[in-house]
C-alpha positions as CSV (number, residue, x, y, z in Angstrom):
1,M,44.0,33.1,81.8
2,K,44.0,29.7,83.5
3,K,46.0,27.1,81.6
4,I,43.9,24.2,80.2
5,N,45.2,20.9,81.5
6,L,45.7,17.8,79.3
7,P,42.4,16.0,80.1
8,N,40.4,19.1,79.3
9,K,42.4,19.5,76.0
10,L,41.4,15.9,75.1
11,T,37.8,16.7,75.8
12,L,37.9,19.8,73.7
13,L,39.6,17.8,70.9
14,R,36.7,15.3,71.0
15,I,34.2,18.2,70.6
16,I,36.2,19.7,67.8
17,L,36.3,16.4,65.9
18,V,32.5,16.1,65.9
19,P,31.9,18.3,62.9
20,F,34.6,16.6,60.9
21,V,33.1,13.2,61.7
22,I,29.7,14.5,60.5
23,I,31.1,16.0,57.3
24,A,33.0,12.7,56.5
25,I,29.7,10.8,56.9
26,L,27.5,13.1,54.9
27,I,29.8,13.9,52.0
28,Q,29.7,10.7,49.9
29,F,33.2,10.4,48.6
30,P,34.8,6.9,48.2
31,F,35.6,5.3,51.5
32,H,34.0,8.3,53.4
33,F,32.8,5.9,56.1
34,L,36.4,4.7,56.6
35,V,37.5,8.3,57.1
36,A,34.6,9.0,59.5
37,G,35.3,5.8,61.4
38,I,39.0,6.7,61.9
39,L,38.0,10.2,63.2
40,F,35.3,8.7,65.4
41,G,37.9,6.2,66.7
42,I,40.3,9.0,67.6
43,A,37.5,10.8,69.4
44,S,36.6,7.7,71.3
45,V,40.2,7.2,72.4
46,T,40.2,10.7,73.9
47,D,37.1,9.7,75.8
48,A,39.0,6.8,77.4
49,L,42.1,8.8,78.1
50,D,40.8,12.1,79.5
51,G,39.1,10.7,82.6
52,R,41.9,8.2,83.3
53,I,44.5,10.9,83.2
54,A,42.4,13.4,85.2
55,R,42.0,10.8,88.0
56,R,45.6,9.6,87.9
57,D,47.1,13.1,88.0
58,N,44.5,14.7,90.2
59,L,43.5,17.0,87.4
60,I,39.7,16.8,87.8
61,T,38.0,20.2,87.2
62,D,34.5,21.6,87.1
63,F,34.9,22.1,83.3
64,G,35.9,18.5,82.9
65,K,32.9,17.3,84.9
66,F,30.6,19.3,82.7
67,A,32.3,19.0,79.3
68,D,33.4,15.3,79.3
69,P,29.9,13.7,79.4
70,L,28.6,16.5,77.1
71,A,31.2,15.7,74.5
72,D,30.3,12.0,74.7
73,K,26.7,12.7,74.1
74,I,27.3,15.2,71.2
75,L,29.6,12.7,69.5
76,V,27.4,9.6,69.7
77,I,24.1,11.4,69.0
78,S,25.5,13.3,66.1
79,V,26.7,10.2,64.4
80,L,23.5,8.3,65.0
81,V,21.5,11.2,63.5
82,C,23.6,11.0,60.4
83,F,23.0,7.2,60.3
84,V,19.3,7.8,60.3
85,K,19.6,9.9,57.2
86,F,21.1,6.9,55.4
87,G,18.8,4.3,56.9
88,L,21.6,2.8,59.0
89,C,19.8,3.6,62.3
90,G,16.1,3.5,63.1
91,A,14.5,6.6,64.5
92,V,13.1,4.8,67.5
93,P,16.4,3.6,69.0
94,L,17.8,7.1,68.5
95,I,14.8,8.6,70.3
96,I,15.3,6.1,73.2
97,I,18.9,7.1,73.5
98,I,18.2,10.8,73.4
99,F,15.4,10.5,75.9
100,R,17.6,8.6,78.3
101,E,20.4,11.2,78.0
102,F,18.1,14.1,78.6
103,T,16.5,12.4,81.6
104,V,19.8,11.5,83.3
105,T,21.3,14.9,82.6
106,S,18.3,16.6,84.1
107,V,18.6,14.5,87.3
108,R,22.4,15.3,87.5
109,L,21.7,19.0,87.1
110,V,19.1,18.9,90.0
111,A,21.6,17.0,92.2
112,S,24.4,19.4,91.4
113,S,22.2,22.4,92.4
114,K,21.8,20.7,95.8
115,G,25.5,20.1,96.1
116,K,25.3,16.4,95.4
117,V,27.6,14.6,92.9
118,I,26.2,11.5,91.2
119,A,28.9,9.0,90.1
120,A,28.4,7.0,86.9
121,N,27.3,3.4,87.6
122,M,28.4,0.2,85.9
123,W,25.4,0.2,83.5
124,G,26.2,3.7,82.4
125,K,29.7,2.6,81.4
126,V,28.3,-0.5,79.7
127,K,25.9,1.8,77.8
128,T,28.7,4.0,76.6
129,V,30.9,1.1,75.5
130,S,28.0,-0.6,73.7
131,Q,27.1,2.6,71.8
132,I,30.7,3.1,70.7
133,A,31.1,-0.6,69.8
134,A,27.9,-0.6,67.7
135,I,28.9,2.6,65.8
136,V,32.4,1.3,65.1
137,A,30.8,-2.0,63.8
138,I,28.6,0.0,61.4
139,F,31.6,2.0,60.2
140,V,33.5,-1.3,59.6
141,M,30.6,-2.9,57.7
142,Q,30.1,0.2,55.5
143,T,33.8,0.3,54.8
144,A,33.6,-3.4,53.9
145,M,30.8,-2.6,51.5
146,D,33.0,-0.1,49.8
147,V,35.7,-2.7,49.4
148,I,33.3,-5.4,48.2
149,S,31.7,-2.9,45.8
150,L,35.1,-2.0,44.4
151,C,36.0,-5.7,43.9
152,L,32.7,-6.8,42.3
153,I,31.8,-3.9,40.0
154,G,35.0,-1.9,39.9
155,K,33.7,1.2,41.7
156,V,32.6,2.3,45.1
157,L,28.9,3.0,45.3
158,S,27.4,5.9,47.3
159,M,24.5,5.4,49.7
160,S,22.2,7.1,47.3
161,E,23.2,4.6,44.6
162,Y,22.3,1.8,46.9
163,N,18.8,3.3,47.3
164,I,18.4,3.6,43.5
165,M,19.3,-0.1,43.3
166,K,16.1,-1.0,45.1
167,I,14.0,0.1,42.1
168,S,15.2,-2.5,39.6
169,L,17.6,-5.3,40.1
170,N,18.4,-8.3,37.9
171,S,18.7,-11.4,40.1
172,N,21.6,-12.6,37.9
173,S,23.6,-9.4,38.2
174,L,26.5,-8.5,40.5
175,Y,24.5,-5.5,41.6
176,Y,21.9,-7.9,43.0
177,D,24.5,-9.8,45.0
178,L,26.0,-6.5,46.2
179,F,22.6,-5.2,47.3
180,N,21.9,-8.5,49.2
181,I,25.2,-8.1,51.1
182,F,24.3,-4.5,51.8
183,N,20.9,-5.6,53.3
184,I,22.6,-8.2,55.5
185,F,25.0,-5.6,56.9
186,N,22.2,-3.2,57.4
187,V,20.1,-5.7,59.4
188,I,23.1,-6.5,61.6
189,G,23.6,-2.8,62.2
190,Q,20.0,-2.3,63.1
191,V,20.0,-5.3,65.5
192,L,23.2,-3.9,67.2
193,L,21.5,-0.5,67.7
194,W,18.4,-2.1,69.2
195,I,20.6,-4.0,71.6
196,V,22.2,-0.6,72.5
197,A,18.7,0.9,73.0
198,V,17.8,-1.9,75.4
199,I,21.0,-1.4,77.4
200,T,20.4,2.3,77.4
201,V,16.9,1.8,78.9
202,I,18.3,-0.5,81.5
203,S,21.0,1.9,82.5
204,G,18.5,4.8,82.6
205,V,16.1,2.8,84.9
206,K,19.0,1.7,87.1
207,Y,20.2,5.3,87.3
208,L,16.7,6.6,88.3
209,V,16.2,3.8,90.9
210,D,19.6,4.4,92.5
211,N,18.8,8.1,92.8
212,K,15.1,8.0,93.7
213,E,15.7,10.1,96.8
214,I,16.9,13.0,94.7
215,I,14.0,12.6,92.3
216,S,11.5,12.4,95.1
217,D,12.8,15.8,96.4
218,M,12.3,17.5,93.1
């Protein structure tokens, strides 16, 4: 059996971490967003390391070319799907991101079948960084909500409890203040994800324009 090199091990680690990130988001124990954020951060670091090590030590493999971008997409899309469940991400930005990834992946597969390798452009890298930054920001804000909740009312509220708070709130209560802070953080998160969606569209269009010859031969 061929030995798996270090960059490919890091890529596999990123894929293995995905279900643990999902579990940490969905199971609403105190500070679960902090745990999920730490796991997501570790996975994101492996993304930065595997490609760099592979290029530095000449360890680029066909498996790495296939699995590395796949692992990135699985990680980001899985987290955003979980965010949709809690109202932290709108469905439309997520659909835009998924549509772009399917389109670009399809073009790459066609190019690969013709023996052509399409390198990532600057906008693709900006897209990836913006996605990770927005997700990390949402994890930070949700963790901050847990801390604020603990300080104001003496306990950490789950996402389902925040939804219940929408039904009846006394404007003079600490819960009212807590819910207002939650709404502010939520709006910031939604704006960040829409910015990501715009960058994703730009990167997708740029990718298609740069590779129009391949597309025209399809």
